[in-house]
Structures are given as structure tokens and as C-alpha cells.
N, C-alpha and C positions, 0 to 999 in steps of 0.2 A: 555254138554250131560248129565251133572249130573240132567239139569232142567228136560228133558225130561224122565229120570229114576225116578225122585220124582214124578212127575205128573202122571206117569204109576204107581206107587205105590199107589197113592192117589187114582186113580179111580177104581183100584183093591180092595181097603178097601172099598170104596162107593158103588160099584156095588155087593160085594158079599153079603149084606143082603136084597137086593132088591127082590121083586117079579116080575112076567112077568107082571103086569099091573103097576109097579113103574116108576116113572119118576123123576129125580131132575131136579129143574128149575134154581137152583142158589147155589154156592158154595162160601163161605168167606174165607180165609186162610189168615194167617199170616206168613211171611217168613223172613228169616234170610237174610242179604245184598249180601250173597253169591250168591244168583238167582237173575236173570235178569227178572224184570216183562215181558219184550217183550217175552222173550225165554218161560217163564212160560205161556203166552197165547197162543203162537203158539203152543207149545206141548198138551196145553188142548184140543184146536180145533183139532189136529191131533188125540190124543189119545180116545177123546170122540166119533168118528165117530162110528157108528153101536153100542153104547151102551144106556142105559136108559139117560145118561148124554149129549148125542149130541144137541146141540142148548142151552146147559146151559150157564149161566152167570157166569164167573170167576172174583170175586171182591178180590183183593190183597191189604194187609195192611203191611206196613213195620214194621220190628222187634221193633219199637218203639224209644226212646230216649236214644242216648250213651251221657257219660260224659266223656270227656279227663281227664285220671290221671295226666297229666302233667302240664295242665294250666287250669283246669276247665270248658272249653267250653261245652256247651251242644249243640248237633244236632241230627236228626234224619237220620242215615246212609243209603245210597243207594248203589247199586250194583258199581256205580262210586266211591264210597269211598275206594274201596279195593286196596290192593296192596299184592298180594298172600294171605297168611292167616291173613293179618293186615288189621285193619282199620285205614286210615290216617285222623286225626284231620283235619279240615277246618280252623283252627286258627293258630294251632303251628306246623302242618305236623309230629308230634311225632305218632308214631305207638303202637296200641293196640290191643292185641289179640281179635279175633272175639268170642263173648261168646257164640251165639245160630249160629247152622248152620242147624237148623230144618224148618221144615214145619208144621204149627199146623192148624186144621180144626178149625174156629172158628164158623161157621153156616152152615146149608145144610137146603135148602128150596125145599120140594118136591111136586108134584102134581100128578094127574092123567095122562095116559099116553095119547097121543093124539088119539083123535077119528079119523077114518077113514070114510070119507065120499063116498058112492059109487053112 
């Protein structure tokens, strides 16, 4: 459910500054592994209905590389690497606290609203 709430807040922020003829066609975000990309995409599709973002493309990037403090392994954590509030190292299975729990907007591409042809 936190995925839906995060997307809802994101859409509210993006729509807030738009005029009646503005439209957003793509949003690129970086997310913490606490979010499921599938759940974010589904929430984005639901929340953007009847907004200037309807039909926009959502690009999701992971939080980046993580280093295990126990064994030094480096990997790009995903939602599957979570165990409660911890990331689990794929090499040694040690647990590390999640550093970032946020969602950051990296890029917003806008364009004119679609024209209605009569």
C-alpha cells in the first residue's frame, strides 16, 4: 500500500504546477528497494487516470549499488533483497539497514495536451 501512497504524492506534486493545457508524457524516478516496481507501475496507471499524466510513461531506476559491510560484495538491491527493514547480502546473507526509503524524481518530460479532432 505504501507504493500507492508514494505514487499518489508524486502525482499530486507534479500536477500542482501544471496549467490547463500542460501534459506530462514521461516521468523518470529513482526508488528505494522498499518499493516494488510492478506495484509502482500499477499504482501510476491507476492514479494518473483523468490527470495530465494519463498515458505517461514511468521509468523506474533502482537506488544504485550497495556494498555489504561484512563481506564487501557489491550489488544493486531490489525489492527481492528485503527482509523487513533490512537488505540481505546475496553473497554472505548478512543484513544491512536500508539507507534510503525514498522516491526521487530524476526527469519529467512534458508536452502539449493532445488535440481533440472533431
